Phi, psi and omega in degrees: 000136183275129180301317181297337177283333181265329183310312180300331178290324175299313182296314180299316179301317180293313184295329177297337180253025178062032172253177189239161174300321180301323178290321176300313180298319179299318179297313182297317180294321178299315183293318191257340184088000176293151167273169177302320180294314181289330175296314180298324178297319178297322178293314183296325182272359174055051178286156175279170182299322180300311179295319180305312181282329177297320183275354180300131182305314180192125175294137183303141182293345181263015181299333180294344178277353178274107184229171177117192184251136175220129181054034177083003181242136175283122185305319184296339183261356180287125184268326181292119185301319180294313180298324179297317179294319178298317181291328173303311181297315178303316182297317180296319178293321176300317179298320177299312181295334180275000174094008177296153178287155179298324178300318179290318180299319182271014174054046179270000000 
């Protein structure tokens, strides 16, 4: 699955709930270690999710604090490393759309 194909859906989901593209980008950069510029490059080159996470500078050290259920699966129980990273991102975007504060989303 191509990251650039899913990214607009993250933004749309957030904007429908009066959140912003900037907040989506902040979440993605927090999770992956990308800068805004390097994130845009990944979108422009249409990398798949595997490449997107492989090239990520550094997964945030607080990812273990991302817990709960997403798409019917408990994040803590997902064994596939790539799927776990994708679900981390899904969970964070869901939290944004549900109105959580950025401090809570970014586990501060």
